[in-house]
Structure formats: structure tokens, C-alpha cells
SELUMFI-519215 format. One record per residue (C-alpha): residue in three letters; chain; x, y, z. Coordinates in steps of 0.05 Angstrom, whole numbers. Layout:
REM residues N
+--------+--------+--------+--------+--------+
: residu : chaine :      X :      Y :      Z :
+--------+--------+--------+--------+--------+
:    ala :      A :      X :      Y :      Z :
...
+--------+--------+--------+--------+--------+
//
This chain:
REM residues 404
+--------+--------+--------+--------+--------+
: residu : chaine :      X :      Y :      Z :
+--------+--------+--------+--------+--------+
:    met :      A :   1298 :   3182 :   3302 :
:    thr :      A :   1284 :   3186 :   3227 :
:    arg :      A :   1245 :   3124 :   3202 :
:    ser :      A :   1256 :   3096 :   3134 :
:    thr :      A :   1215 :   3104 :   3077 :
:    gly :      A :   1182 :   3051 :   3044 :
:    pro :      A :   1218 :   3047 :   2983 :
:    ala :      A :   1280 :   3053 :   3016 :
:    arg :      A :   1257 :   2988 :   3060 :
:    leu :      A :   1245 :   2953 :   2995 :
:    arg :      A :   1299 :   2971 :   2958 :
:    pro :      A :   1357 :   2921 :   2995 :
:    ala :      A :   1308 :   2874 :   2980 :
:    leu :      A :   1313 :   2872 :   2909 :
:    arg :      A :   1387 :   2890 :   2906 :
:    ala :      A :   1415 :   2823 :   2886 :
:    pro :      A :   1448 :   2783 :   2947 :
:    glu :      A :   1518 :   2753 :   2951 :
:    ala :      A :   1521 :   2687 :   2925 :
:    thr :      A :   1535 :   2635 :   2975 :
:    arg :      A :   1528 :   2559 :   2972 :
:    ala :      A :   1456 :   2556 :   2995 :
:    asn :      A :   1433 :   2607 :   2942 :
:    ala :      A :   1471 :   2594 :   2884 :
:    leu :      A :   1443 :   2598 :   2818 :
:    pro :      A :   1429 :   2524 :   2790 :
:    ala :      A :   1480 :   2508 :   2729 :
:    gly :      A :   1417 :   2491 :   2692 :
:    ala :      A :   1388 :   2570 :   2699 :
:    trp :      A :   1456 :   2597 :   2674 :
:    trp :      A :   1449 :   2539 :   2618 :
:    leu :      A :   1386 :   2550 :   2597 :
:    trp :      A :   1393 :   2629 :   2597 :
:    ala :      A :   1458 :   2611 :   2548 :
:    leu :      A :   1416 :   2568 :   2508 :
:    gly :      A :   1359 :   2620 :   2488 :
:    leu :      A :   1419 :   2676 :   2468 :
:    ala :      A :   1448 :   2617 :   2421 :
:    thr :      A :   1373 :   2600 :   2389 :
:    ala :      A :   1364 :   2676 :   2381 :
:    ala :      A :   1435 :   2684 :   2342 :
:    ser :      A :   1411 :   2625 :   2298 :
:    arg :      A :   1350 :   2655 :   2274 :
:    thr :      A :   1387 :   2727 :   2244 :
:    thr :      A :   1451 :   2739 :   2205 :
:    asn :      A :   1441 :   2809 :   2220 :
:    pro :      A :   1509 :   2833 :   2242 :
:    leu :      A :   1484 :   2889 :   2289 :
:    leu :      A :   1431 :   2842 :   2325 :
:    leu :      A :   1494 :   2792 :   2334 :
:    gly :      A :   1541 :   2843 :   2366 :
:    leu :      A :   1482 :   2861 :   2415 :
:    leu :      A :   1473 :   2783 :   2430 :
:    val :      A :   1550 :   2779 :   2445 :
:    gly :      A :   1548 :   2848 :   2484 :
:    val :      A :   1492 :   2814 :   2529 :
:    ala :      A :   1528 :   2752 :   2543 :
:    gly :      A :   1598 :   2785 :   2556 :
:    tyr :      A :   1567 :   2842 :   2603 :
:    val :      A :   1534 :   2782 :   2645 :
:    val :      A :   1591 :   2751 :   2647 :
:    ala :      A :   1634 :   2794 :   2669 :
:    ala :      A :   1581 :   2817 :   2734 :
:    arg :      A :   1564 :   2749 :   2753 :
:    arg :      A :   1633 :   2702 :   2733 :
:    thr :      A :   1673 :   2676 :   2794 :
:    asp :      A :   1749 :   2667 :   2793 :
:    ala :      A :   1733 :   2594 :   2783 :
:    pro :      A :   1780 :   2553 :   2737 :
:    trp :      A :   1718 :   2552 :   2686 :
:    ala :      A :   1702 :   2621 :   2685 :
:    arg :      A :   1764 :   2648 :   2651 :
:    ser :      A :   1748 :   2607 :   2584 :
:    tyr :      A :   1708 :   2656 :   2557 :
:    gly :      A :   1760 :   2700 :   2529 :
:    ala :      A :   1781 :   2637 :   2494 :
:    phe :      A :   1720 :   2624 :   2464 :
:    ile :      A :   1714 :   2701 :   2433 :
:    lys :      A :   1785 :   2676 :   2406 :
:    leu :      A :   1757 :   2617 :   2375 :
:    gly :      A :   1691 :   2653 :   2344 :
:    leu :      A :   1735 :   2706 :   2313 :
:    phe :      A :   1781 :   2647 :   2283 :
:    val :      A :   1715 :   2616 :   2254 :
:    val :      A :   1705 :   2684 :   2224 :
:    gly :      A :   1770 :   2686 :   2188 :
:    val :      A :   1773 :   2611 :   2165 :
:    arg :      A :   1696 :   2625 :   2140 :
:    leu :      A :   1726 :   2686 :   2099 :
:    val :      A :   1785 :   2646 :   2075 :
:    phe :      A :   1744 :   2591 :   2052 :
:    ser :      A :   1696 :   2635 :   2010 :
:    val :      A :   1761 :   2674 :   1977 :
:    leu :      A :   1791 :   2610 :   1959 :
:    leu :      A :   1734 :   2563 :   1944 :
:    gly :      A :   1688 :   2613 :   1916 :
:    ser :      A :   1606 :   2626 :   1936 :
:    pro :      A :   1544 :   2613 :   1902 :
:    val :      A :   1526 :   2693 :   1925 :
:    pro :      A :   1531 :   2731 :   1858 :
:    gly :      A :   1561 :   2791 :   1863 :
:    thr :      A :   1575 :   2849 :   1809 :
:    his :      A :   1631 :   2886 :   1852 :
:    gly :      A :   1688 :   2850 :   1838 :
:    leu :      A :   1748 :   2864 :   1890 :
:    phe :      A :   1805 :   2820 :   1863 :
:    thr :      A :   1816 :   2755 :   1816 :
:    leu :      A :   1861 :   2691 :   1837 :
:    pro :      A :   1897 :   2642 :   1794 :
:    glu :      A :   1838 :   2587 :   1780 :
:    val :      A :   1854 :   2521 :   1789 :
:    pro :      A :   1827 :   2478 :   1730 :
:    met :      A :   1781 :   2419 :   1755 :
:    pro :      A :   1762 :   2368 :   1724 :
:    asp :      A :   1693 :   2343 :   1687 :
:    trp :      A :   1665 :   2303 :   1744 :
:    ala :      A :   1677 :   2364 :   1795 :
:    gln :      A :   1632 :   2412 :   1752 :
:    gly :      A :   1608 :   2472 :   1793 :
:    val :      A :   1677 :   2472 :   1847 :
:    arg :      A :   1721 :   2515 :   1835 :
:    ile :      A :   1789 :   2538 :   1869 :
:    gly :      A :   1809 :   2607 :   1860 :
:    gly :      A :   1771 :   2661 :   1809 :
:    arg :      A :   1746 :   2721 :   1822 :
:    val :      A :   1729 :   2748 :   1889 :
:    thr :      A :   1670 :   2792 :   1895 :
:    ala :      A :   1651 :   2840 :   1961 :
:    glu :      A :   1578 :   2804 :   1956 :
:    gln :      A :   1611 :   2740 :   1973 :
:    leu :      A :   1657 :   2764 :   2036 :
:    val :      A :   1596 :   2802 :   2060 :
:    phe :      A :   1558 :   2731 :   2061 :
:    ala :      A :   1614 :   2698 :   2091 :
:    leu :      A :   1622 :   2746 :   2140 :
:    tyr :      A :   1551 :   2750 :   2158 :
:    asp :      A :   1552 :   2670 :   2171 :
:    gly :      A :   1619 :   2667 :   2208 :
:    ala :      A :   1588 :   2717 :   2255 :
:    lys :      A :   1523 :   2676 :   2269 :
:    leu :      A :   1566 :   2614 :   2281 :
:    ala :      A :   1620 :   2660 :   2327 :
:    thr :      A :   1564 :   2687 :   2364 :
:    leu :      A :   1537 :   2617 :   2387 :
:    leu :      A :   1608 :   2595 :   2405 :
:    ile :      A :   1613 :   2656 :   2446 :
:    cys :      A :   1542 :   2644 :   2476 :
:    ile :      A :   1565 :   2576 :   2497 :
:    gly :      A :   1632 :   2604 :   2527 :
:    ala :      A :   1579 :   2651 :   2573 :
:    ala :      A :   1551 :   2590 :   2602 :
:    asn :      A :   1611 :   2550 :   2608 :
:    ser :      A :   1642 :   2611 :   2649 :
:    leu :      A :   1584 :   2613 :   2693 :
:    ala :      A :   1559 :   2555 :   2707 :
:    asn :      A :   1598 :   2503 :   2753 :
:    pro :      A :   1593 :   2434 :   2707 :
:    ala :      A :   1606 :   2389 :   2766 :
:    arg :      A :   1525 :   2416 :   2795 :
:    leu :      A :   1493 :   2394 :   2726 :
:    leu :      A :   1500 :   2319 :   2746 :
:    lys :      A :   1451 :   2344 :   2807 :
:    ser :      A :   1395 :   2366 :   2751 :
:    leu :      A :   1403 :   2302 :   2705 :
:    pro :      A :   1354 :   2237 :   2715 :
:    gly :      A :   1384 :   2177 :   2749 :
:    ala :      A :   1377 :   2139 :   2685 :
:    leu :      A :   1429 :   2194 :   2652 :
:    tyr :      A :   1477 :   2191 :   2705 :
:    glu :      A :   1525 :   2158 :   2661 :
:    val :      A :   1523 :   2204 :   2608 :
:    gly :      A :   1523 :   2266 :   2645 :
:    val :      A :   1585 :   2250 :   2681 :
:    ala :      A :   1619 :   2241 :   2614 :
:    val :      A :   1589 :   2296 :   2589 :
:    val :      A :   1615 :   2337 :   2655 :
:    val :      A :   1690 :   2310 :   2650 :
:    ala :      A :   1686 :   2332 :   2571 :
:    met :      A :   1667 :   2399 :   2586 :
:    thr :      A :   1710 :   2406 :   2642 :
:    phe :      A :   1769 :   2394 :   2593 :
:    ala :      A :   1776 :   2454 :   2558 :
:    pro :      A :   1767 :   2502 :   2621 :
:    asn :      A :   1815 :   2464 :   2653 :
:    met :      A :   1865 :   2466 :   2594 :
:    val :      A :   1861 :   2535 :   2593 :
:    ala :      A :   1870 :   2551 :   2662 :
:    asp :      A :   1945 :   2500 :   2656 :
:    val :      A :   1960 :   2549 :   2588 :
:    ala :      A :   1956 :   2616 :   2627 :
:    arg :      A :   1987 :   2583 :   2695 :
:    leu :      A :   2044 :   2557 :   2656 :
:    arg :      A :   2058 :   2619 :   2610 :
:    thr :      A :   2059 :   2657 :   2672 :
:    ala :      A :   2108 :   2613 :   2701 :
:    arg :      A :   2151 :   2621 :   2643 :
:    arg :      A :   2146 :   2702 :   2644 :
:    leu :      A :   2169 :   2705 :   2714 :
:    arg :      A :   2231 :   2657 :   2695 :
:    gly :      A :   2248 :   2711 :   2644 :
:    arg :      A :   2237 :   2660 :   2591 :
:    pro :      A :   2192 :   2665 :   2524 :
:    thr :      A :   2121 :   2649 :   2521 :
:    gly :      A :   2111 :   2657 :   2447 :
:    gly :      A :   2130 :   2614 :   2386 :
:    ile :      A :   2134 :   2552 :   2368 :
:    gly :      A :   2189 :   2531 :   2413 :
:    ala :      A :   2149 :   2555 :   2478 :
:    val :      A :   2080 :   2516 :   2452 :
:    leu :      A :   2122 :   2443 :   2442 :
:    gln :      A :   2144 :   2466 :   2521 :
:    ile :      A :   2081 :   2486 :   2551 :
:    gly :      A :   2041 :   2435 :   2513 :
:    leu :      A :   2070 :   2370 :   2551 :
:    pro :      A :   2053 :   2393 :   2619 :
:    val :      A :   1990 :   2411 :   2601 :
:    leu :      A :   1981 :   2341 :   2572 :
:    glu :      A :   2010 :   2312 :   2636 :
:    gly :      A :   1958 :   2353 :   2676 :
:    ala :      A :   1910 :   2323 :   2637 :
:    leu :      A :   1925 :   2261 :   2647 :
:    glu :      A :   1933 :   2268 :   2716 :
:    arg :      A :   1875 :   2296 :   2728 :
:    ser :      A :   1836 :   2249 :   2688 :
:    val :      A :   1866 :   2190 :   2737 :
:    ala :      A :   1840 :   2235 :   2793 :
:    val :      A :   1770 :   2231 :   2775 :
:    ala :      A :   1769 :   2152 :   2752 :
:    ala :      A :   1795 :   2146 :   2825 :
:    ser :      A :   1743 :   2187 :   2860 :
:    met :      A :   1690 :   2150 :   2817 :
:    asp :      A :   1706 :   2087 :   2837 :
:    ala :      A :   1717 :   2110 :   2910 :
:    arg :      A :   1646 :   2125 :   2902 :
:    gly :      A :   1620 :   2069 :   2876 :
:    tyr :      A :   1608 :   2089 :   2803 :
:    gly :      A :   1575 :   2046 :   2759 :
:    arg :      A :   1543 :   2004 :   2808 :
:    thr :      A :   1469 :   1987 :   2788 :
:    ala :      A :   1411 :   1962 :   2830 :
:    gln :      A :   1368 :   1901 :   2814 :
:    val :      A :   1297 :   1922 :   2774 :
:    pro :      A :   1249 :   1863 :   2754 :
:    pro :      A :   1249 :   1841 :   2680 :
:    ala :      A :   1183 :   1867 :   2669 :
:    val :      A :   1196 :   1941 :   2689 :
:    arg :      A :   1266 :   1936 :   2641 :
:    arg :      A :   1229 :   1921 :   2586 :
:    thr :      A :   1176 :   1973 :   2601 :
:    thr :      A :   1227 :   2028 :   2606 :
:    his :      A :   1257 :   2011 :   2535 :
:    val :      A :   1196 :   2017 :   2502 :
:    leu :      A :   1172 :   2085 :   2532 :
:    thr :      A :   1248 :   2113 :   2516 :
:    leu :      A :   1254 :   2086 :   2459 :
:    gly :      A :   1170 :   2104 :   2430 :
:    gly :      A :   1184 :   2166 :   2461 :
:    leu :      A :   1246 :   2188 :   2422 :
:    leu :      A :   1214 :   2170 :   2358 :
:    gly :      A :   1148 :   2207 :   2375 :
:    val :      A :   1199 :   2267 :   2391 :
:    cys :      A :   1225 :   2251 :   2325 :
:    ala :      A :   1162 :   2249 :   2284 :
:    gly :      A :   1125 :   2317 :   2322 :
:    thr :      A :   1190 :   2351 :   2307 :
:    tyr :      A :   1190 :   2328 :   2236 :
:    gly :      A :   1109 :   2349 :   2229 :
:    leu :      A :   1119 :   2419 :   2266 :
:    leu :      A :   1177 :   2434 :   2203 :
:    ala :      A :   1132 :   2405 :   2156 :
:    ala :      A :   1070 :   2448 :   2131 :
:    gln :      A :   1038 :   2377 :   2121 :
:    gly :      A :   1040 :   2358 :   2185 :
:    ala :      A :   1031 :   2412 :   2228 :
:    val :      A :    967 :   2392 :   2257 :
:    his :      A :    989 :   2326 :   2281 :
:    gly :      A :   1059 :   2353 :   2303 :
:    leu :      A :   1039 :   2381 :   2367 :
:    pro :      A :   1005 :   2324 :   2396 :
:    leu :      A :   1059 :   2281 :   2370 :
:    leu :      A :   1117 :   2318 :   2401 :
:    leu :      A :   1073 :   2325 :   2466 :
:    ala :      A :   1063 :   2252 :   2476 :
:    gly :      A :   1133 :   2233 :   2461 :
:    leu :      A :   1163 :   2272 :   2507 :
:    leu :      A :   1117 :   2251 :   2566 :
:    ala :      A :   1147 :   2176 :   2548 :
:    ala :      A :   1208 :   2192 :   2544 :
:    leu :      A :   1197 :   2228 :   2612 :
:    ala :      A :   1165 :   2170 :   2633 :
:    gly :      A :   1224 :   2126 :   2614 :
:    leu :      A :   1279 :   2158 :   2641 :
:    arg :      A :   1237 :   2165 :   2703 :
:    leu :      A :   1241 :   2078 :   2706 :
:    gly :      A :   1301 :   2079 :   2692 :
:    gly :      A :   1328 :   2112 :   2749 :
:    arg :      A :   1315 :   2057 :   2793 :
:    arg :      A :   1373 :   2024 :   2771 :
:    ser :      A :   1422 :   2077 :   2797 :
:    val :      A :   1436 :   2071 :   2865 :
:    arg :      A :   1461 :   2139 :   2882 :
:    thr :      A :   1441 :   2196 :   2933 :
:    arg :      A :   1442 :   2267 :   2921 :
:    tyr :      A :   1475 :   2315 :   2967 :
:    arg :      A :   1449 :   2383 :   2972 :
:    pro :      A :   1410 :   2384 :   2908 :
:    asp :      A :   1403 :   2451 :   2874 :
:    arg :      A :   1338 :   2489 :   2883 :
:    trp :      A :   1302 :   2534 :   2833 :
:    gly :      A :   1287 :   2595 :   2870 :
:    val :      A :   1252 :   2661 :   2837 :
:    arg :      A :   1312 :   2682 :   2817 :
:    ala :      A :   1335 :   2618 :   2774 :
:    trp :      A :   1275 :   2622 :   2739 :
:    leu :      A :   1280 :   2698 :   2724 :
:    val :      A :   1348 :   2682 :   2694 :
:    ala :      A :   1322 :   2619 :   2651 :
:    gly :      A :   1256 :   2652 :   2635 :
:    ser :      A :   1302 :   2717 :   2600 :
:    gly :      A :   1340 :   2669 :   2553 :
:    ala :      A :   1273 :   2637 :   2537 :
:    ala :      A :   1244 :   2706 :   2517 :
:    val :      A :   1301 :   2728 :   2483 :
:    ala :      A :   1294 :   2656 :   2440 :
:    ala :      A :   1216 :   2669 :   2432 :
:    ala :      A :   1219 :   2744 :   2413 :
:    met :      A :   1275 :   2728 :   2349 :
:    ile :      A :   1231 :   2670 :   2325 :
:    trp :      A :   1165 :   2711 :   2326 :
:    ala :      A :   1218 :   2763 :   2288 :
:    gly :      A :   1236 :   2716 :   2243 :
:    ala :      A :   1173 :   2699 :   2228 :
:    ser :      A :   1133 :   2764 :   2218 :
:    ala :      A :   1198 :   2807 :   2189 :
:    pro :      A :   1247 :   2760 :   2161 :
:    asp :      A :   1280 :   2814 :   2120 :
:    ala :      A :   1309 :   2857 :   2178 :
:    leu :      A :   1335 :   2796 :   2206 :
:    his :      A :   1371 :   2770 :   2148 :
:    pro :      A :   1399 :   2832 :   2104 :
:    gly :      A :   1411 :   2823 :   2036 :
:    val :      A :   1471 :   2821 :   2004 :
:    val :      A :   1446 :   2828 :   1929 :
:    pro :      A :   1452 :   2882 :   1924 :
:    leu :      A :   1498 :   2906 :   1977 :
:    ala :      A :   1475 :   2950 :   2031 :
:    ala :      A :   1476 :   2970 :   2098 :
:    pro :      A :   1447 :   2924 :   2160 :
:    val :      A :   1385 :   2966 :   2191 :
:    leu :      A :   1381 :   2957 :   2266 :
:    pro :      A :   1308 :   2927 :   2284 :
:    leu :      A :   1276 :   2968 :   2345 :
:    trp :      A :   1232 :   2912 :   2383 :
:    pro :      A :   1282 :   2849 :   2363 :
:    ala :      A :   1343 :   2893 :   2391 :
:    ala :      A :   1299 :   2904 :   2447 :
:    ala :      A :   1278 :   2837 :   2468 :
:    val :      A :   1357 :   2823 :   2460 :
:    leu :      A :   1370 :   2871 :   2521 :
:    ile :      A :   1318 :   2823 :   2564 :
:    gly :      A :   1384 :   2774 :   2565 :
:    leu :      A :   1411 :   2818 :   2609 :
:    leu :      A :   1364 :   2811 :   2668 :
:    pro :      A :   1414 :   2762 :   2699 :
:    ala :      A :   1460 :   2819 :   2713 :
:    ala :      A :   1417 :   2841 :   2765 :
:    val :      A :   1378 :   2790 :   2800 :
:    ala :      A :   1431 :   2737 :   2803 :
:    pro :      A :   1470 :   2730 :   2863 :
:    leu :      A :   1524 :   2775 :   2864 :
:    pro :      A :   1599 :   2728 :   2862 :
:    thr :      A :   1653 :   2743 :   2926 :
:    gly :      A :   1702 :   2792 :   2920 :
:    val :      A :   1641 :   2842 :   2886 :
:    thr :      A :   1627 :   2905 :   2921 :
:    pro :      A :   1562 :   2913 :   2937 :
:    pro :      A :   1532 :   2980 :   2910 :
:    ala :      A :   1510 :   2995 :   2986 :
:    val :      A :   1585 :   2993 :   3001 :
:    ala :      A :   1616 :   3028 :   2937 :
:    ala :      A :   1567 :   3092 :   2951 :
:    ala :      A :   1580 :   3103 :   3009 :
:    pro :      A :   1606 :   3177 :   3023 :
:    ala :      A :   1674 :   3204 :   3047 :
:    gly :      A :   1678 :   3201 :   3125 :
:    val :      A :   1624 :   3148 :   3130 :
:    ala :      A :   1641 :   3080 :   3152 :
:    ala :      A :   1614 :   3028 :   3099 :
:    pro :      A :   1576 :   2973 :   3129 :
:    ala :      A :   1614 :   2903 :   3143 :
:    val :      A :   1595 :   2851 :   3098 :
:    ala :      A :   1611 :   2776 :   3113 :
:    thr :      A :   1653 :   2741 :   3066 :
:    pro :      A :   1613 :   2685 :   3046 :
:    val :      A :   1634 :   2617 :   3022 :
:    ser :      A :   1641 :   2620 :   2948 :
:    pro :      A :   1596 :   2565 :   2908 :
:    ser :      A :   1660 :   2563 :   2862 :
:    asp :      A :   1707 :   2546 :   2913 :
:    ser :      A :   1666 :   2498 :   2949 :
:    lys :      A :   1668 :   2430 :   2935 :
:    glu :      A :   1611 :   2397 :   2904 :
:    arg :      A :   1584 :   2318 :   2912 :
:    ser :      A :   1540 :   2276 :   2866 :
+--------+--------+--------+--------+--------+
//
């Protein structure tokens, strides 16, 4: 019998496992990863880096999303990003831009403005410099939306409630309901369009949109009523009695902590207050966390199978934080590479080490558990004539109903 070598035995341990309800990544890990990419996108207008960020987010979504309704919303966010870029270009053409330019493209009829509206123009000369500037600005906002769409496609919104403090539970429920509205609406539109296509009815045009809109709104209303009924059945909104002293202390700590966070953030951004900005920020965070801890005593609820942060969750969240930190550092050390100039016009250059730092965001595609339905690499690579090992199909975390 041939004994397997050491690296061969370690290879299955390093491979991402099949996703189950026990090892599914917490929703907060996906959101921290996506927010890290979004922070990196907010620090640059280089279209090459922005395109690389979109590619990283899209690859991770394609490799790790499930077949849940919210997982299908990524394409809608891409279309929304393209729409934002188009609107930004149209506004730049119609309303002008403060960016001067020498390469004129065309001239629109200019509307005369009154004396009190000096500095505002409608129409006029359109230059290549102002269009390129508008394209860079719109691409940054579109990348932010696409990164948020990646988190919305990968994370189960209901699982976010398990990570919130008890004091923010009611606010968290409202946010989760708002976040699930857009993915469910996209799923309803796709389902209705498929049904109309199977019946031989048109799916495009104003008439089809009006006929699809009423069932979509009806489904949203039915879901709202169902959510309200389930929340009432689970005792949502009931609070426990706490002493008045604890309640007053909670208010003082929370309000004082938020003021400290605001003052510390302002101190870090201002050059004069950089010395005392960090201590104020840390003290404010500690006071706010203590207030939330005390405020959680009023929330009467239990946690059903709370999410556990394992090594893979920390790697996913840390990869997004590493991309954000690297881009912030690059903005301080080499700002010209992150913000290509438009006057004079010049082709953007891809900075090497910021681009390599963006590639760290691909780590979730290797370490996150595989969703149900994705063929593991060992099964896909089985040679012809050799029976592939049986793989048990676990319960998908997206299909199982979570209680909070």
C-alpha cells in the first residue's frame, strides 16, 4: 500500500470545505470585506484600479454566491453603476464642469442665465477634459455601489441581526428589512418576466413594465404583512424593566461616546488636532460600546445558533481591511498615481504595488466555504475511468431559515 506524502495529506485541509449551517461565514465578515474594497475605491479615481476592484468583487461573487434570492442582485447593482456613470456624463455635458479644457468636442446652445445665477450655465462648450473628469468621478461612485452589491449578494441579511448588540436590535431589524427589499424585488421581476415569456407575452416596453409593476408591489406588501406578523408572534418590541440610574447612565455614555467619536474624527482630519484626535476617538468608542452594552439589558430576546468567527471569517474580513489600508497608504505616499490628471490629458498608469494590494481581495474566493452546487476541485479533476469520491450534499446556509 502506498502511503501518501505529507503535502498530499495537507492539501485537503487547506482546501475550502463545503458550506453548511455550522461553518457558513458570518454576514459581518462579507460586509467588512466589501466595505474594505469600497474604502479603497473611495481613495482613487484611477480607472485601472477601479476596474481591478470591480473585477475582484465580481470574481469572488461568482465563486462564492449561492442560489438565494438576494444573491441575484449583483447584476442589478452593476447596471445601477453603469447608469450612474451615464447620468454623471449627461450632467457634465448639460451643466458644464469647472475643469478647464483645450480639446473642444462640440458646442451646445447655451441658455442665458440671470445675474443672480452667475457661475451656473446650461449648455455651452464641451471639452474632452471635462468628460474624462466626469467619467473618472462617475466610475468611482459606480465602483462603490458594485462593492456594496457584492456584500448584498454574498451575505444573508437576516444573519446580520445575530451580530448586533441588543440595544440596536430594533434599528437592525429595520435596516435588514430595507436591505432585503431590493433583492426580493429583483427576484420578483425576474420571476414575472420568465412567466410572461413562457406565456408568449412581451417582456419589454412600457406596457409590460406597468403590468409587471403591480404584481411586484403586491408581493412586497404581502411580504411586509408576513414580516410584521412574524415579528409580533416573536414578541418584537417588548422591553425589560431596568433601574432609572442604569437608563440615565446608558444615555450619558452613548451620547458622550458619539460626541467623542465625532470630535476625535475631526481631530484626525484636521492638522491642528491630530495629537488629541486619536485619544478622543478611542475614548468615545469605549464609552459608546459601554452604553450599548448597558442598553442591551432592555432587550428581551435570545440568540438561536449565534454566528462564530473562525479563522476563515477573520481572513475574509482581514483581506478587505488590508486592501483599504494599502490604498490609504498609497494615497499618502503616491497620490499622483491614484488620481491621474486630466489637464493636460494623459493616459492613466497602473501603479504596481497598489494593484498587487487590491489582489489581496481575492482571498475569500480561496478560503470561504464552497456554496452548495459547486463541484469541489478533487471531484472535477478525477481522471477518466476512475469513480469520483462520493460527496455528501450539505444543507445550504441560504436555504435554511435563521431565527434571530
